[in-house]
C-alpha positions as a printed Julia matrix, in Angstrom:
550×3 Matrix{Float64}:
 148.61  73.84  -209.98
 147.35  71.38  -207.41
 144.75  73.91  -206.29
 143.09  73.63  -209.69
 143.0   69.86  -209.94
 139.34  69.63  -208.96
 138.38  71.86  -211.87
 138.61  68.78  -214.11
 136.17  66.77  -212.08
 138.66  64.24  -210.65
 141.23  64.14  -207.9
 144.29  63.38  -210.01
 146.93  66.1   -210.44
 146.9   67.23  -214.08
 150.64  67.79  -214.27
 151.34  64.33  -212.96
 148.8   62.81  -215.29
 150.3   64.38  -218.39
 153.77  63.41  -217.27
 152.72  59.77  -216.8
 151.05  59.65  -220.18
 154.1   61.12  -221.93
 156.37  58.73  -220.13
 154.18  55.81  -221.19
 154.14  57.01  -224.79
 157.9   57.66  -224.85
 158.5   54.17  -223.48
 156.68  52.59  -226.37
 158.96  49.85  -227.72
 157.15  48.04  -230.44
 153.57  47.6   -229.2
 151.25  47.78  -232.04
 149.64  51.13  -232.6
 146.29  49.35  -232.56
 146.54  48.77  -228.78
 143.38  50.27  -227.34
 144.87  52.03  -224.32
 147.83  53.57  -226.21
 145.66  54.63  -229.13
 143.13  56.14  -226.83
 145.72  58.18  -224.91
 147.31  59.26  -228.16
 143.99  60.47  -229.47
 143.29  62.33  -226.25
 146.49  64.34  -226.32
 147.01  64.73  -230.04
 150.01  62.41  -230.36
 150.37  60.6   -233.64
 151.78  57.1   -233.07
 153.34  55.24  -235.97
 154.02  51.58  -236.42
 157.58  50.69  -235.3
 157.8   48.13  -238.07
 157.95  50.83  -240.67
 160.22  53.09  -238.73
 159.72  55.96  -236.46
 158.3   56.33  -233.0
 155.71  59.04  -232.51
 155.54  62.5   -233.87
 154.12  65.23  -231.7
 152.39  68.03  -233.49
 154.1   71.38  -233.29
 152.73  73.4   -230.43
 153.08  77.1   -229.74
 153.16  77.54  -225.94
 152.43  80.79  -224.23
 154.56  83.85  -224.91
 157.39  83.85  -227.46
 158.59  80.39  -226.49
 157.93  77.68  -229.04
 158.49  74.08  -228.05
 160.69  72.11  -230.52
 161.1   68.33  -230.47
 164.52  67.11  -229.51
 166.44  64.33  -231.11
 165.03  61.7   -228.76
 161.52  62.76  -229.7
 160.81  64.49  -226.38
 159.47  68.0   -226.23
 161.31  70.34  -223.89
 159.35  71.83  -221.0
 158.02  75.3   -221.44
 159.79  78.06  -219.58
 158.86  78.23  -215.93
 157.32  81.18  -214.17
 155.67  82.57  -217.28
 153.25  85.35  -216.43
 150.6   87.17  -218.41
 150.01  90.89  -218.6
 147.95  90.77  -215.37
 150.64  89.12  -213.32
 149.13  85.62  -213.16
 151.43  82.64  -213.67
 150.5   80.59  -216.72
 150.77  76.83  -216.42
 150.04  76.32  -220.07
 148.34  78.2   -222.88
 146.59  76.06  -225.49
 146.01  78.87  -227.98
 143.04  79.1   -230.27
 143.25  75.95  -232.3
 143.3   72.28  -231.44
 147.03  71.89  -232.04
 147.96  74.58  -229.54
 145.56  73.02  -226.99
 147.26  69.65  -227.4
 150.72  71.16  -227.33
 149.86  73.09  -224.18
 148.83  69.93  -222.38
 151.99  68.13  -223.44
 154.12  71.06  -222.36
 152.41  71.15  -219.0
 153.02  67.44  -218.69
 156.76  67.89  -219.31
 156.92  70.61  -216.73
 155.37  68.36  -214.16
 157.4   65.23  -215.04
 159.81  65.84  -212.2
 157.09  65.47  -209.56
 157.05  62.48  -207.27
 155.27  59.38  -208.57
 153.34  59.13  -205.34
 151.33  62.23  -206.33
 150.05  60.61  -209.5
 146.81  58.67  -209.76
 146.37  56.21  -212.64
 143.43  56.81  -214.91
 140.5   54.44  -214.72
 138.57  53.32  -217.81
 135.63  55.52  -216.86
 137.9   58.56  -216.45
 139.51  57.94  -219.79
 136.12  57.76  -221.47
 135.11  60.97  -219.8
 138.28  62.69  -220.92
 137.51  61.62  -224.5
 134.12  63.23  -224.13
 135.76  66.44  -222.9
 138.23  66.51  -225.8
 135.88  68.43  -228.04
 135.65  71.26  -225.54
 138.36  73.91  -226.16
 140.5   74.63  -223.11
 141.67  78.18  -223.13
 143.85  79.46  -220.26
 144.34  77.89  -216.84
 145.72  80.15  -214.15
 147.47  79.22  -211.0
 145.51  81.64  -208.9
 142.07  80.66  -207.62
 140.4   84.04  -207.47
 137.02  85.38  -208.42
 138.69  87.67  -210.98
 140.28  84.88  -213.01
 137.68  82.2   -212.32
 135.51  83.66  -215.09
 138.28  82.89  -217.64
 138.29  79.18  -216.88
 135.3   78.25  -219.04
 134.08  75.66  -219.8
 135.24  74.13  -216.51
 133.2   74.26  -213.31
 133.96  77.2   -210.99
 137.15  76.72  -209.02
 136.56  75.38  -205.52
 133.28  73.63  -206.44
 133.46  69.9   -206.97
 130.87  68.37  -209.23
 130.97  64.66  -209.72
 130.08  63.75  -213.27
 128.04  60.62  -213.86
 130.01  57.65  -215.14
 130.03  57.13  -218.86
 128.23  53.96  -219.83
 128.59  51.87  -222.93
 124.86  51.12  -222.85
 125.31  47.52  -221.81
 123.47  47.86  -218.49
 120.55  49.58  -220.23
 120.25  46.71  -222.67
 120.45  44.17  -219.87
 117.77  46.0   -217.86
 115.52  46.26  -220.91
 115.96  42.56  -221.74
 115.59  41.37  -218.12
 112.05  39.95  -217.62
 109.88  41.27  -214.81
 111.95  44.41  -214.21
 110.08  47.68  -214.78
 111.66  50.38  -216.89
 113.52  52.96  -214.83
 111.67  55.89  -216.4
 108.29  54.26  -215.83
 109.21  53.36  -212.26
 110.37  56.91  -211.64
 107.18  58.32  -213.15
 105.02  55.99  -211.05
 106.93  56.94  -207.9
 106.51  60.62  -208.7
 102.79  60.17  -209.33
 102.37  58.26  -206.08
 104.19  60.97  -204.19
 102.04  63.63  -205.84
  98.86  61.75  -205.0
 100.08  61.28  -201.44
 100.59  65.02  -201.11
  97.15  65.64  -202.58
  95.52  63.17  -200.18
  97.43  64.67  -197.28
  96.23  68.11  -198.3
  92.66  66.82  -198.54
  92.92  65.2   -195.12
  94.35  68.39  -193.69
  91.43  70.27  -195.23
  88.92  67.89  -193.67
  90.72  68.09  -190.35
  90.6   71.85  -190.55
  86.84  71.8   -191.17
  86.26  69.44  -188.24
  88.47  71.58  -186.06
  86.54  74.72  -186.99
  83.28  72.96  -186.11
  84.66  71.86  -182.75
  85.95  75.35  -182.03
  82.47  76.72  -182.74
  80.83  74.62  -180.03
  83.57  73.68  -177.57
  85.53  76.1   -175.37
  89.0   76.36  -176.94
  92.39  77.46  -175.76
  92.55  81.22  -176.11
  88.79  81.87  -175.76
  87.77  84.6   -173.37
  85.75  83.78  -170.28
  82.62  85.23  -171.81
  83.13  83.19  -174.97
  83.55  80.0   -172.92
  80.33  80.74  -170.99
  78.49  81.41  -174.25
  79.66  78.1   -175.75
  78.75  76.15  -172.6
  75.23  77.64  -172.53
  74.83  76.93  -176.24
  76.02  73.32  -175.82
  73.68  72.68  -172.89
  70.77  74.17  -174.85
  71.51  71.96  -177.83
  71.79  68.92  -175.57
  68.46  69.65  -173.86
  66.84  70.25  -177.24
  68.22  66.95  -178.55
  66.99  65.01  -175.5
  63.55  66.58  -175.78
  63.4   65.81  -179.49
  64.33  62.18  -178.88
  61.86  61.88  -176.01
  58.91  63.31  -177.9
  59.78  61.35  -181.01
  59.77  58.14  -179.0
  56.62  59.21  -177.18
  54.62  59.84  -180.34
  55.84  56.61  -181.91
  54.71  54.63  -178.86
  51.44  56.55  -178.71
  50.69  55.78  -182.34
  51.48  52.1   -181.84
  49.39  51.93  -178.65
  46.38  53.5   -180.38
  46.67  51.08  -183.28
  47.05  48.11  -180.93
  44.12  49.18  -178.79
  41.92  49.67  -181.82
  42.99  46.27  -183.05
  41.58  44.66  -179.91
  38.22  46.36  -180.16
  35.38  43.88  -180.48
  31.8   44.57  -181.46
  29.59  41.7   -180.27
  27.17  40.54  -182.94
  23.94  42.5   -182.88
  21.9   39.48  -183.91
  22.34  36.01  -182.52
  23.84  33.75  -185.14
  22.23  30.54  -186.2
  23.94  27.23  -185.67
  25.02  27.04  -189.29
  26.32  30.62  -189.3
  28.28  29.95  -186.13
  29.76  26.75  -187.59
  30.83  28.55  -190.76
  32.47  31.32  -188.71
  34.42  28.76  -186.67
  35.57  26.97  -189.79
  36.93  30.27  -191.07
  38.75  30.95  -187.8
  40.32  27.51  -187.65
  41.51  27.9   -191.22
  42.97  31.32  -190.35
  44.77  29.98  -187.24
  45.47  26.31  -188.01
  48.0   25.92  -185.17
  45.77  27.32  -182.43
  43.81  25.04  -180.13
  40.68  27.03  -179.33
  39.02  26.2   -175.94
  35.79  24.33  -176.09
  32.76  26.59  -175.67
  34.58  29.84  -176.63
  32.44  32.6   -178.1
  33.13  33.21  -181.77
  33.5   37.0   -181.32
  36.68  36.47  -179.26
  38.19  33.77  -181.46
  40.25  36.25  -183.5
  41.75  37.8   -180.36
  42.59  34.38  -178.98
  44.09  33.31  -182.29
  46.45  36.3   -182.18
  47.34  35.92  -178.5
  46.5   32.83  -176.48
  46.91  34.82  -173.23
  43.54  36.44  -173.95
  40.98  35.74  -171.19
  38.3   38.35  -171.74
  37.23  41.75  -172.96
  36.24  44.93  -171.09
  34.58  48.14  -172.21
  32.62  51.1   -170.88
  30.22  52.46  -173.43
  31.07  55.85  -174.99
  34.44  56.09  -173.23
  38.02  55.34  -174.05
  38.04  52.36  -171.71
  38.04  49.19  -173.8
  40.37  46.39  -174.81
  41.29  42.75  -174.62
  42.14  41.35  -171.2
  45.19  39.08  -171.05
  46.71  37.02  -168.24
  50.32  35.96  -167.71
  52.06  33.86  -165.08
  52.8   37.02  -163.1
  51.65  40.61  -162.83
  54.83  42.05  -164.35
  54.99  41.0   -168.01
  51.95  42.86  -169.36
  52.81  45.85  -167.23
  55.38  46.69  -169.94
  54.22  44.64  -172.97
  51.28  45.19  -175.25
  48.85  42.72  -176.78
  51.46  41.79  -179.42
  53.92  41.09  -176.58
  56.03  44.02  -177.75
  57.69  46.01  -174.99
  56.08  49.39  -174.4
  55.34  51.69  -171.48
  51.62  51.44  -172.28
  51.47  47.78  -171.39
  48.13  45.99  -171.79
  44.98  45.51  -169.72
  45.55  42.31  -167.78
  43.97  40.09  -165.14
  45.64  39.2   -161.86
  47.5   35.93  -162.31
  45.63  34.45  -159.26
  42.21  34.85  -160.82
  40.36  32.15  -162.74
  39.64  33.31  -166.31
  36.64  30.99  -166.85
  34.96  30.35  -163.53
  34.61  33.8   -162.04
  36.01  34.34  -158.55
  34.47  36.47  -155.81
  36.55  39.39  -157.04
  38.07  39.5   -160.53
  40.93  42.0   -160.51
  41.95  43.8   -163.72
  44.9   46.2   -164.0
  45.68  48.92  -166.5
  47.94  51.97  -166.76
  46.63  55.47  -166.24
  48.19  57.13  -169.28
  48.02  60.89  -169.35
  47.22  60.84  -173.06
  43.89  59.14  -172.23
  44.7   55.54  -173.19
  44.19  52.32  -171.26
  42.45  52.97  -167.89
  43.12  56.72  -167.86
  39.46  57.71  -168.14
  38.56  55.87  -164.95
  39.83  58.98  -163.15
  36.7   60.8   -164.39
  34.74  58.77  -161.82
  36.96  60.34  -159.14
  37.93  63.84  -160.24
  35.84  66.74  -161.45
  36.74  68.11  -164.88
  35.7   71.13  -166.97
  33.26  68.96  -168.91
  31.59  67.26  -165.95
  31.88  66.37  -162.31
  32.77  62.9   -161.13
  29.11  62.3   -160.15
  27.87  63.38  -163.59
  30.37  61.1   -165.3
  29.14  58.18  -163.23
  25.52  58.97  -164.05
  26.44  58.88  -167.76
  28.41  55.62  -167.48
  27.1   53.47  -164.62
  27.61  50.06  -166.31
  30.71  48.12  -167.31
  30.85  45.36  -169.91
  33.25  42.65  -168.89
  33.06  39.41  -170.83
  35.0   36.22  -170.5
  35.81  34.09  -173.54
  32.75  32.0   -172.71
  30.1   34.44  -171.52
  29.11  38.11  -171.83
  28.32  39.99  -168.59
  27.08  43.37  -167.42
  28.36  44.94  -164.2
  26.86  47.8   -162.23
  29.35  50.2   -160.64
  29.04  50.16  -156.85
  31.94  52.24  -155.56
  34.87  54.46  -156.55
  37.7   55.14  -154.08
  41.46  55.67  -153.71
  43.86  53.86  -151.43
  47.53  53.5   -150.72
  49.95  50.88  -152.0
  52.44  51.27  -149.14
  51.71  50.86  -145.39
  53.84  53.9   -144.59
  51.3   56.13  -146.38
  48.49  55.22  -143.94
  50.04  54.92  -140.51
  51.38  51.44  -141.17
  48.14  50.14  -142.66
  47.33  49.19  -146.24
  43.78  48.46  -147.32
  44.0   45.16  -149.19
  42.23  45.33  -152.54
  43.94  42.27  -154.06
  41.64  39.56  -152.73
  40.33  37.22  -155.47
  38.34  35.07  -153.04
  37.16  35.57  -149.46
  37.35  32.84  -146.85
  33.87  33.5   -145.52
  30.8   35.45  -146.52
  31.22  37.48  -143.37
  34.68  38.55  -144.5
  33.27  39.6   -147.89
  30.45  41.46  -146.14
  32.98  43.31  -143.96
  34.95  44.15  -147.12
  31.81  45.66  -148.74
  31.26  47.87  -145.68
  34.93  49.0   -145.75
  34.61  49.9   -149.46
  31.38  51.86  -148.95
  33.15  53.86  -146.25
  35.84  54.85  -148.74
  33.73  55.43  -151.88
  33.42  59.05  -152.99
  30.05  58.26  -154.65
  27.09  56.61  -153.08
  25.74  54.98  -156.24
  22.46  53.75  -154.78
  23.2   50.28  -156.16
  22.6   47.53  -153.62
  25.31  44.85  -153.31
  25.98  42.11  -150.84
  28.21  39.18  -149.98
  26.44  36.9   -152.47
  27.39  38.95  -155.52
  30.43  38.59  -157.74
  32.6   41.64  -158.32
  35.2   43.07  -160.65
  37.8   45.6   -159.54
  39.34  47.88  -162.18
  42.59  49.21  -160.7
  44.81  52.0   -162.04
  47.02  54.8   -160.72
  45.98  58.1   -159.18
  48.24  61.07  -158.61
  47.39  62.77  -155.33
  50.52  61.18  -153.88
  53.06  58.56  -154.89
  51.8   55.0   -155.35
  48.19  56.02  -154.96
  45.63  53.59  -156.43
  42.2   54.31  -157.93
  39.69  51.45  -157.71
  36.34  51.15  -159.5
  34.26  48.24  -158.17
  31.22  46.84  -159.96
  28.97  43.89  -159.23
  27.62  41.48  -161.78
  24.05  42.08  -162.96
  21.97  39.41  -161.28
  20.0   36.87  -163.21
  16.68  38.33  -164.31
  17.74  41.83  -163.23
  17.7   44.66  -165.77
  21.13  46.02  -166.67
  19.97  49.61  -166.24
  20.74  51.76  -163.18
  18.62  54.43  -161.55
  21.38  57.04  -161.55
  19.12  59.57  -159.84
  19.78  57.77  -156.59
  23.53  58.5   -156.85
  25.11  61.22  -154.7
  28.5   62.39  -153.43
  29.8   60.92  -150.21
  30.28  63.83  -147.82
  33.19  62.33  -145.86
  34.88  59.41  -147.61
  37.8   57.71  -145.94
  41.24  58.35  -147.46
  44.75  57.16  -146.54
  46.73  59.32  -144.11
  48.98  60.51  -146.95
  46.02  62.05  -148.78
  45.13  64.17  -145.72
  48.73  65.24  -145.36
  48.84  66.4   -148.97
  45.53  68.25  -148.66
  46.5   69.72  -145.3
  43.47  68.18  -143.54
  42.97  66.23  -140.36
  42.33  62.51  -140.73
  39.05  61.63  -138.92
  39.65  57.9   -139.53
  43.07  57.74  -137.94
  41.93  55.33  -135.23
  39.11  53.66  -137.17
  38.67  49.93  -137.71
  41.24  48.37  -140.05
  39.76  45.64  -142.17
  41.82  42.55  -142.99
  40.8   39.74  -145.38
  40.64  37.07  -142.66
  38.67  39.09  -140.1
């Protein structure tokens, strides 16, 4: 019987339990039948308990045990144990048989309890309140036949109990008090709502995890498309590498050209913004005064220099580094001339002082912007898109449209104006030189000389320039003239410089040039590097080397 004790959902031995209950009932000596524990046990096992005050003890209902044996109450009120070793027609020993009705079921339990009353008290386990309540709940379920053998054949007959050998712990029976306390307790969420919220959170977490896994899968597929992956063949890896390099080169080119066109557009706009058309008709005093009043109202915080020409007031109001304006008629060479404290700032900043590779046309910081020096030096980039001083190269190189000589004959005069006076300058010479001594046998022809110590030194400089000029312009010039030097880059070799020198139109002299006198110089002097690049012998290797102080 002990093998089947777990079929009832608790560890207590059924025989011992019934025996204890019967013993407790039989030992009743005057407790009132209204006692909760006695009444409850009596109801569980079908024992009718009467009040001792009116006579009698308890009266068990007649029970018909298994087989032909019928239990009869004895004089002391006890029911004799059913016969031992009772077997059914299949050879299984029957512990008790409750029959079909409730009375037989109750009698069977009592009989089984009597049979087990001789067992040791140490094998019995007292019933707890929860177990008693559970047993009351099970009372309505009819118990049919309980066999001693725990086999698959007879296990099917043990309904409605759980299958033999499987232990299922039933939840404790509650009187509802804890549910009421939880419902009435403030701030505590309902268990069902909390469970539903937890379930929803878990579901959402799974959904988010699935979404993240989906995104991760997409990203992984993209990476596997472009990056060599574990398991790719050698050919597939090479294909991906070539594709990646091509995309990278394409991206770099796209960024470069995008930046280039943005800078080009800004440089064109800036250059156009510095274009000045001098007034065609001389203004009257009143017209000039009105124009100045307008400029001072437009730039109230600017202190305009005394004697400044009105046509350059707007440029000066926008940038007080403005010192002049240069242009060559019908060319792309024009723009405001600025001057900084060094020759570096405007090399990479435009007229608005915004950083750009185009820079701005600027005067050497050693030159005087008002009182002209012997040689006013102006720098500008040679941009391959034709901006800044790029078109000066047409005085040096032949093109499909014209030769260098033809270009000079079309543009022999330069307009360079200070803020205080407008001037015309006749081009005297065009030549190239080096910017590093190593490119001309340790010698560098010095073109950055604002003022000469003596007239003889300036005269020697003029002779050195004539020797180097690729065009004999036919313009006479001497040590008493003032000059401007427009300097930009040339590209026969690294750090090559192109220089266009012009002298100021003398007082009373016409600003026109007899270009028919101009001709090409048959053997101009170049730096040693130029001859090396052209593969020619340098005829001036041992010639005189001019220095500013000689």
